BALOBA-1460 file (C-alpha; in Angstrom, 3 decimals):
// residues 274
<rec num="1" residu="m" x="0.000" y="0.000" z="0.000"/>
<rec num="2" residu="a" x="1.246" y="3.473" z="-0.911"/>
<rec num="3" residu="r" x="0.499" y="6.429" z="1.326"/>
<rec num="4" residu="h" x="-0.225" y="9.891" z="-0.107"/>
<rec num="5" residu="e" x="-1.089" y="13.347" z="1.192"/>
<rec num="6" residu="l" x="-3.842" y="15.185" z="-0.673"/>
<rec num="7" residu="w" x="-4.524" y="18.924" z="-0.363"/>
<rec num="8" residu="v" x="-7.747" y="20.055" z="-2.011"/>
<rec num="9" residu="e" x="-9.827" y="23.236" z="-2.030"/>
<rec num="10" residu="l" x="-13.580" y="22.661" z="-2.217"/>
<rec num="11" residu="a" x="-16.642" y="24.865" z="-2.329"/>
<rec num="12" residu="d" x="-18.121" y="24.918" z="1.185"/>
<rec num="13" residu="r" x="-21.363" y="23.122" z="0.323"/>
<rec num="14" residu="p" x="-22.885" y="19.906" z="1.726"/>
<rec num="15" residu="g" x="-21.948" y="16.792" z="-0.206"/>
<rec num="16" residu="n" x="-18.705" y="17.995" z="-1.816"/>
<rec num="17" residu="l" x="-16.405" y="16.188" z="0.620"/>
<rec num="18" residu="a" x="-18.618" y="13.092" z="0.436"/>
<rec num="19" residu="a" x="-18.305" y="13.116" z="-3.364"/>
<rec num="20" residu="l" x="-14.511" y="13.270" z="-3.074"/>
<rec num="21" residu="a" x="-14.529" y="10.424" z="-0.539"/>
<rec num="22" residu="g" x="-16.654" y="8.337" z="-2.919"/>
<rec num="23" residu="d" x="-14.248" y="8.905" z="-5.802"/>
<rec num="24" residu="l" x="-11.314" y="7.976" z="-3.573"/>
<rec num="25" residu="a" x="-13.082" y="4.780" z="-2.481"/>
<rec num="26" residu="a" x="-13.760" y="3.923" z="-6.125"/>
<rec num="27" residu="c" x="-10.015" y="3.813" z="-6.814"/>
<rec num="28" residu="g" x="-9.363" y="1.660" z="-3.749"/>
<rec num="29" residu="a" x="-8.074" y="4.466" z="-1.540"/>
<rec num="30" residu="n" x="-8.647" y="4.395" z="2.213"/>
<rec num="31" residu="i" x="-8.757" y="7.735" z="4.080"/>
<rec num="32" residu="v" x="-6.614" y="7.364" z="7.220"/>
<rec num="33" residu="h" x="-6.539" y="11.032" z="8.302"/>
<rec num="34" residu="l" x="-8.504" y="14.198" z="7.538"/>
<rec num="35" residu="d" x="-7.940" y="17.845" z="8.507"/>
<rec num="36" residu="v" x="-10.434" y="20.553" z="7.546"/>
<rec num="37" residu="l" x="-8.897" y="24.042" z="7.516"/>
<rec num="38" residu="d" x="-10.886" y="27.236" z="7.508"/>
<rec num="39" residu="g" x="-10.833" y="29.281" z="4.350"/>
<rec num="40" residu="t" x="-12.542" y="32.570" z="3.635"/>
<rec num="41" residu="g" x="-15.705" y="33.128" z="1.652"/>
<rec num="42" residu="d" x="-17.148" y="30.044" z="-0.008"/>
<rec num="43" residu="t" x="-14.283" y="27.520" z="0.146"/>
<rec num="44" residu="v" x="-12.539" y="25.233" z="2.630"/>
<rec num="45" residu="i" x="-9.221" y="23.404" z="2.376"/>
<rec num="46" residu="d" x="-9.071" y="19.702" z="3.223"/>
<rec num="47" residu="r" x="-5.899" y="17.757" z="3.951"/>
<rec num="48" residu="l" x="-6.288" y="14.007" z="3.590"/>
<rec num="49" residu="v" x="-3.833" y="11.188" z="4.107"/>
<rec num="50" residu="v" x="-4.877" y="8.185" z="2.032"/>
<rec num="51" residu="q" x="-3.575" y="4.691" z="1.402"/>
<rec num="52" residu="v" x="-3.996" y="3.083" z="-1.997"/>
<rec num="53" residu="p" x="-2.738" y="-0.195" z="-3.502"/>
<rec num="54" residu="d" x="0.496" y="0.401" z="-5.384"/>
<rec num="55" residu="q" x="-0.986" y="-0.773" z="-8.679"/>
<rec num="56" residu="r" x="-3.846" y="1.767" z="-8.387"/>
<rec num="57" residu="s" x="-1.783" y="4.891" z="-7.669"/>
<rec num="58" residu="g" x="-2.435" y="6.089" z="-11.218"/>
<rec num="59" residu="e" x="-6.183" y="6.129" z="-10.495"/>
<rec num="60" residu="l" x="-5.515" y="8.266" z="-7.417"/>
<rec num="61" residu="v" x="-3.545" y="10.733" z="-9.544"/>
<rec num="62" residu="a" x="-6.510" y="10.926" z="-11.949"/>
<rec num="63" residu="v" x="-8.906" y="11.692" z="-9.071"/>
<rec num="64" residu="a" x="-6.565" y="14.405" z="-7.774"/>
<rec num="65" residu="r" x="-6.380" y="15.993" z="-11.215"/>
<rec num="66" residu="r" x="-10.173" y="16.105" z="-11.506"/>
<rec num="67" residu="y" x="-10.419" y="17.981" z="-8.209"/>
<rec num="68" residu="g" x="-7.489" y="20.320" z="-8.898"/>
<rec num="69" residu="a" x="-5.666" y="18.939" z="-5.866"/>
<rec num="70" residu="t" x="-2.033" y="18.882" z="-4.803"/>
<rec num="71" residu="l" x="-0.859" y="15.279" z="-4.334"/>
<rec num="72" residu="r" x="2.309" y="14.378" z="-2.444"/>
<rec num="73" residu="p" x="3.591" y="10.827" z="-1.929"/>
<rec num="74" residu="l" x="4.609" y="9.976" z="1.624"/>
<rec num="75" residu="d" x="7.550" y="7.676" z="0.984"/>
<rec num="76" residu="d" x="8.035" y="6.350" z="4.501"/>
<rec num="77" residu="s" x="4.820" y="5.062" z="6.067"/>
<rec num="78" residu="d" x="6.434" y="5.232" z="9.534"/>
<rec num="79" residu="a" x="7.521" y="8.854" z="9.174"/>
<rec num="80" residu="p" x="5.607" y="11.491" z="11.163"/>
<rec num="81" residu="q" x="3.064" y="13.415" z="9.156"/>
<rec num="82" residu="p" x="3.795" y="17.096" z="8.518"/>
<rec num="83" residu="p" x="1.556" y="19.262" z="10.713"/>
<rec num="84" residu="p" x="-1.182" y="21.329" z="9.071"/>
<rec num="85" residu="p" x="-0.512" y="25.071" z="8.696"/>
<rec num="86" residu="q" x="-0.988" y="27.091" z="11.864"/>
<rec num="87" residu="g" x="-3.956" y="29.450" z="11.917"/>
<rec num="88" residu="p" x="-6.529" y="30.050" z="9.196"/>
<rec num="89" residu="v" x="-5.501" y="29.471" z="5.612"/>
<rec num="90" residu="m" x="-6.514" y="32.467" z="3.540"/>
<rec num="91" residu="v" x="-8.063" y="31.394" z="0.236"/>
<rec num="92" residu="r" x="-9.973" y="33.123" z="-2.533"/>
<rec num="93" residu="a" x="-13.358" y="32.003" z="-3.778"/>
<rec num="94" residu="a" x="-12.166" y="32.340" z="-7.373"/>
<rec num="95" residu="s" x="-11.577" y="29.271" z="-9.521"/>
<rec num="96" residu="f" x="-8.672" y="27.132" z="-8.343"/>
<rec num="97" residu="s" x="-6.433" y="25.135" z="-10.646"/>
<rec num="98" residu="g" x="-4.128" y="23.023" z="-8.481"/>
<rec num="99" residu="r" x="-1.090" y="21.263" z="-9.892"/>
<rec num="100" residu="i" x="-0.301" y="17.659" z="-9.090"/>
<rec num="101" residu="a" x="3.176" y="16.758" z="-7.869"/>
<rec num="102" residu="e" x="3.418" y="14.128" z="-10.619"/>
<rec num="103" residu="p" x="5.119" y="14.459" z="-14.016"/>
<rec num="104" residu="g" x="2.746" y="15.195" z="-16.850"/>
<rec num="105" residu="p" x="2.415" y="17.055" z="-20.134"/>
<rec num="106" residu="p" x="3.120" y="20.798" z="-20.200"/>
<rec num="107" residu="v" x="0.119" y="22.918" z="-19.279"/>
<rec num="108" residu="r" x="-0.312" y="26.147" z="-21.208"/>
<rec num="109" residu="r" x="-2.173" y="28.567" z="-18.954"/>
<rec num="110" residu="s" x="-3.514" y="31.992" z="-19.739"/>
<rec num="111" residu="p" x="-1.314" y="34.534" z="-17.890"/>
<rec num="112" residu="m" x="-4.413" y="36.010" z="-16.236"/>
<rec num="113" residu="t" x="-5.873" y="32.818" z="-14.737"/>
<rec num="114" residu="l" x="-3.032" y="31.515" z="-12.595"/>
<rec num="115" residu="e" x="-4.232" y="30.751" z="-9.053"/>
<rec num="116" residu="r" x="-3.208" y="27.656" z="-7.171"/>
<rec num="117" residu="l" x="-2.144" y="26.298" z="-3.809"/>
<rec num="118" residu="v" x="1.279" y="24.626" z="-3.673"/>
<rec num="119" residu="a" x="2.804" y="22.405" z="-0.984"/>
<rec num="120" residu="l" x="6.412" y="23.382" z="-0.220"/>
<rec num="121" residu="p" x="9.156" y="20.846" z="0.563"/>
<rec num="122" residu="d" x="8.903" y="21.713" z="4.283"/>
<rec num="123" residu="g" x="5.191" y="20.829" z="4.339"/>
<rec num="124" residu="g" x="3.939" y="24.428" z="4.354"/>
<rec num="125" residu="l" x="1.472" y="25.862" z="1.864"/>
<rec num="126" residu="v" x="1.890" y="28.846" z="-0.406"/>
<rec num="127" residu="r" x="-0.672" y="30.390" z="-2.748"/>
<rec num="128" residu="l" x="0.733" y="31.323" z="-6.130"/>
<rec num="129" residu="r" x="-1.108" y="33.860" z="-8.260"/>
<rec num="130" residu="h" x="-0.662" y="36.870" z="-10.493"/>
<rec num="131" residu="l" x="-0.199" y="40.292" z="-9.000"/>
<rec num="132" residu="s" x="-2.858" y="42.851" z="-9.807"/>
<rec num="133" residu="a" x="-3.141" y="46.613" z="-9.462"/>
<rec num="134" residu="g" x="-5.066" y="46.087" z="-6.212"/>
<rec num="135" residu="d" x="-2.010" y="44.420" z="-4.633"/>
<rec num="136" residu="r" x="0.082" y="47.593" z="-4.524"/>
<rec num="137" residu="n" x="-0.347" y="48.303" z="-0.789"/>
<rec num="138" residu="a" x="0.293" y="44.659" z="0.115"/>
<rec num="139" residu="l" x="3.409" y="44.666" z="-2.074"/>
<rec num="140" residu="v" x="4.689" y="47.867" z="-0.431"/>
<rec num="141" residu="a" x="4.170" y="46.246" z="2.992"/>
<rec num="142" residu="h" x="6.012" y="43.136" z="1.775"/>
<rec num="143" residu="h" x="8.988" y="45.242" z="0.650"/>
<rec num="144" residu="a" x="9.030" y="47.006" z="4.021"/>
<rec num="145" residu="r" x="9.410" y="43.624" z="5.758"/>
<rec num="146" residu="c" x="12.433" y="42.751" z="3.604"/>
<rec num="147" residu="s" x="15.905" y="43.711" z="4.729"/>
<rec num="148" residu="e" x="17.889" y="46.315" z="2.814"/>
<rec num="149" residu="v" x="20.250" y="43.589" z="1.593"/>
<rec num="150" residu="t" x="17.365" y="41.518" z="0.238"/>
<rec num="151" residu="r" x="15.870" y="44.511" z="-1.571"/>
<rec num="152" residu="r" x="19.220" y="45.446" z="-3.088"/>
<rec num="153" residu="h" x="20.021" y="41.927" z="-4.297"/>
<rec num="154" residu="s" x="16.537" y="41.223" z="-5.641"/>
<rec num="155" residu="r" x="16.541" y="43.988" z="-8.265"/>
<rec num="156" residu="f" x="12.734" y="43.833" z="-8.103"/>
<rec num="157" residu="l" x="12.775" y="47.635" z="-8.253"/>
<rec num="158" residu="s" x="9.758" y="49.637" z="-7.115"/>
<rec num="159" residu="p" x="6.779" y="47.820" z="-5.569"/>
<rec num="160" residu="g" x="4.612" y="50.311" z="-7.456"/>
<rec num="161" residu="v" x="5.374" y="48.621" z="-10.787"/>
<rec num="162" residu="d" x="2.579" y="48.698" z="-13.378"/>
<rec num="163" residu="v" x="1.510" y="45.041" z="-13.267"/>
<rec num="164" residu="e" x="-1.012" y="45.616" z="-16.065"/>
<rec num="165" residu="d" x="1.706" y="46.480" z="-18.608"/>
<rec num="166" residu="d" x="1.338" y="44.144" z="-21.607"/>
<rec num="167" residu="d" x="5.105" y="43.494" z="-21.618"/>
<rec num="168" residu="l" x="5.249" y="42.508" z="-17.954"/>
<rec num="169" residu="v" x="4.146" y="39.420" z="-16.024"/>
<rec num="170" residu="a" x="4.238" y="39.598" z="-12.219"/>
<rec num="171" residu="l" x="3.525" y="36.852" z="-9.686"/>
<rec num="172" residu="a" x="3.030" y="36.744" z="-5.935"/>
<rec num="173" residu="a" x="3.488" y="34.006" z="-3.354"/>
<rec num="174" residu="l" x="1.186" y="34.340" z="-0.337"/>
<rec num="175" residu="v" x="1.225" y="32.692" z="3.080"/>
<rec num="176" residu="g" x="-1.743" y="33.302" z="5.343"/>
<rec num="177" residu="g" x="-3.062" y="36.016" z="3.034"/>
<rec num="178" residu="a" x="0.174" y="38.076" z="3.102"/>
<rec num="179" residu="i" x="2.587" y="38.438" z="0.192"/>
<rec num="180" residu="v" x="5.910" y="36.818" z="1.169"/>
<rec num="181" residu="g" x="7.509" y="36.717" z="-2.270"/>
<rec num="182" residu="a" x="7.136" y="38.247" z="-5.705"/>
<rec num="183" residu="a" x="8.695" y="37.862" z="-9.133"/>
<rec num="184" residu="r" x="8.280" y="39.396" z="-12.539"/>
<rec num="185" residu="y" x="9.594" y="39.332" z="-16.054"/>
<rec num="186" residu="e" x="9.634" y="42.199" z="-18.531"/>
<rec num="187" residu="l" x="9.895" y="41.551" z="-22.260"/>
<rec num="188" residu="r" x="12.858" y="42.928" z="-24.204"/>
<rec num="189" residu="d" x="14.106" y="42.716" z="-27.799"/>
<rec num="190" residu="g" x="10.634" y="42.449" z="-29.275"/>
<rec num="191" residu="g" x="9.625" y="39.631" z="-26.948"/>
<rec num="192" residu="k" x="12.638" y="37.407" z="-27.630"/>
<rec num="193" residu="r" x="14.164" y="37.992" z="-24.195"/>
<rec num="194" residu="a" x="12.779" y="38.663" z="-20.718"/>
<rec num="195" residu="d" x="14.471" y="40.329" z="-17.744"/>
<rec num="196" residu="v" x="13.615" y="38.501" z="-14.523"/>
<rec num="197" residu="s" x="13.684" y="39.658" z="-10.910"/>
<rec num="198" residu="v" x="12.558" y="37.908" z="-7.742"/>
<rec num="199" residu="i" x="12.291" y="38.835" z="-4.061"/>
<rec num="200" residu="v" x="11.417" y="36.742" z="-1.000"/>
<rec num="201" residu="e" x="11.088" y="38.009" z="2.562"/>
<rec num="202" residu="d" x="14.050" y="37.123" z="4.770"/>
<rec num="203" residu="g" x="11.914" y="34.999" z="7.101"/>
<rec num="204" residu="h" x="10.675" y="32.848" z="4.203"/>
<rec num="205" residu="q" x="13.920" y="32.381" z="2.305"/>
<rec num="206" residu="r" x="15.388" y="28.897" z="1.692"/>
<rec num="207" residu="r" x="11.895" y="27.354" z="1.584"/>
<rec num="208" residu="g" x="11.823" y="26.994" z="-2.199"/>
<rec num="209" residu="i" x="9.515" y="29.977" z="-2.759"/>
<rec num="210" residu="g" x="11.943" y="31.903" z="-4.963"/>
<rec num="211" residu="a" x="12.618" y="28.848" z="-7.147"/>
<rec num="212" residu="l" x="8.874" y="28.208" z="-7.404"/>
<rec num="213" residu="l" x="8.236" y="31.772" z="-8.600"/>
<rec num="214" residu="v" x="11.110" y="31.702" z="-11.096"/>
<rec num="215" residu="n" x="10.088" y="28.293" z="-12.455"/>
<rec num="216" residu="e" x="6.537" y="29.542" z="-13.049"/>
<rec num="217" residu="l" x="7.771" y="32.732" z="-14.714"/>
<rec num="218" residu="a" x="10.127" y="30.757" z="-16.943"/>
<rec num="219" residu="t" x="7.276" y="28.425" z="-17.910"/>
<rec num="220" residu="l" x="5.003" y="31.332" z="-18.805"/>
<rec num="221" residu="a" x="7.803" y="33.008" z="-20.764"/>
<rec num="222" residu="s" x="8.647" y="29.804" z="-22.651"/>
<rec num="223" residu="n" x="5.003" y="29.231" z="-23.526"/>
<rec num="224" residu="a" x="4.845" y="32.817" z="-24.799"/>
<rec num="225" residu="g" x="7.729" y="32.197" z="-27.190"/>
<rec num="226" residu="v" x="10.509" y="33.872" z="-25.171"/>
<rec num="227" residu="g" x="13.896" y="32.353" z="-26.020"/>
<rec num="228" residu="h" x="15.867" y="33.199" z="-22.895"/>
<rec num="229" residu="v" x="15.681" y="35.129" z="-19.643"/>
<rec num="230" residu="r" x="18.237" y="37.305" z="-17.925"/>
<rec num="231" residu="a" x="18.667" y="38.276" z="-14.285"/>
<rec num="232" residu="v" x="21.099" y="40.721" z="-12.670"/>
<rec num="233" residu="a" x="22.491" y="40.860" z="-9.140"/>
<rec num="234" residu="p" x="25.317" y="42.733" z="-7.387"/>
<rec num="235" residu="a" x="28.664" y="40.945" z="-7.292"/>
<rec num="236" residu="g" x="28.426" y="38.179" z="-4.726"/>
<rec num="237" residu="g" x="24.804" y="37.415" z="-5.596"/>
<rec num="238" residu="d" x="25.216" y="33.664" z="-5.179"/>
<rec num="239" residu="g" x="21.690" y="33.379" z="-3.764"/>
<rec num="240" residu="l" x="20.138" y="34.387" z="-7.086"/>
<rec num="241" residu="a" x="22.291" y="31.870" z="-8.950"/>
<rec num="242" residu="r" x="21.088" y="29.100" z="-6.607"/>
<rec num="243" residu="t" x="17.479" y="30.169" z="-7.051"/>
<rec num="244" residu="l" x="17.743" y="30.065" z="-10.846"/>
<rec num="245" residu="r" x="19.352" y="26.627" z="-10.787"/>
<rec num="246" residu="h" x="16.845" y="25.269" z="-8.264"/>
<rec num="247" residu="a" x="14.139" y="26.484" z="-10.656"/>
<rec num="248" residu="g" x="15.539" y="24.072" z="-13.236"/>
<rec num="249" residu="l" x="17.321" y="26.614" z="-15.443"/>
<rec num="250" residu="d" x="20.746" y="26.270" z="-17.052"/>
<rec num="251" residu="v" x="22.650" y="29.382" z="-16.006"/>
<rec num="252" residu="t" x="25.559" y="31.161" z="-17.670"/>
<rec num="253" residu="v" x="27.227" y="33.804" z="-15.476"/>
<rec num="254" residu="r" x="29.223" y="36.819" z="-16.617"/>
<rec num="255" residu="r" x="30.420" y="39.995" z="-14.905"/>
<rec num="256" residu="d" x="29.283" y="43.429" z="-16.080"/>
<rec num="257" residu="g" x="31.081" y="46.075" z="-14.030"/>
<rec num="258" residu="d" x="30.021" y="45.607" z="-10.398"/>
<rec num="259" residu="a" x="27.128" y="43.318" z="-11.323"/>
<rec num="260" residu="l" x="26.681" y="39.666" z="-12.213"/>
<rec num="261" residu="v" x="24.499" y="38.842" z="-15.225"/>
<rec num="262" residu="f" x="22.779" y="35.455" z="-15.379"/>
<rec num="263" residu="d" x="21.631" y="34.291" z="-18.819"/>
<rec num="264" residu="c" x="19.294" y="31.292" z="-19.138"/>
<rec num="265" residu="v" x="18.208" y="29.733" z="-22.437"/>
<rec num="266" residu="l" x="14.639" y="28.439" z="-22.193"/>
<rec num="267" residu="p" x="13.591" y="25.072" z="-23.653"/>
<rec num="268" residu="h" x="10.431" y="25.124" z="-25.738"/>
<rec num="269" residu="d" x="8.732" y="22.400" z="-23.681"/>
<rec num="270" residu="l" x="9.344" y="23.832" z="-20.212"/>
<rec num="271" residu="s" x="6.581" y="23.059" z="-17.718"/>
<rec num="272" residu="a" x="5.971" y="24.183" z="-14.148"/>
<rec num="273" residu="s" x="7.443" y="21.851" z="-11.533"/>
<rec num="274" residu="a" x="4.978" y="22.572" z="-8.723"/>
């Protein structure tokens, strides 16, 4: 028997959880643990630990895809389960398109419909979505929580950036309703190249959030026909190089005065890893 952790966001209406449980039973899965976390508005987030016969794991993946869930295998059945997030999980009632932690074909998403919940390697949850003009105050507050060193090395520039510019794509990572990370790319050379910048609050660094944001940006850029991306950091910006590589990008580094320039050629079939 294989054990899996399933995170799913459901409309808060009678019968929805029962329908999910029925579909899980139909693929031979047994629910061994359930946490129901408060959302906001019309949705709730359920965390389930299920066991399924090894030969039927593919059916479980299919069920998770239908519900837009995040599925994580628990490799060691004797290992302690990661605790649920502390406090209420802030969610939006808008449509949710979760990604499954299983390899699959590339998904080409419209840049204006991205909204999903992602499980981080440490067991925490982060909501990934596009920034909008209404996020300006939250983004300013996020920048204020970042150290001066983080702001200088991120090259994210002003938090008042025009996120509705046709040549710019900007993403946010949220924990508990607050922006903890942001990234953007801006098209150059007639759309053949994109300049990338990313920033993550000091208290949330080294959790994989920066790599998640960069990977999603690179996927969107690749699907839009961008050939390569470029990022710039002050000399000694090893953190940005690690983030780019952890995002799955091949990085070429060169020095330009007091700055380091990171060039990354994008494959045509790049897909998001989360």
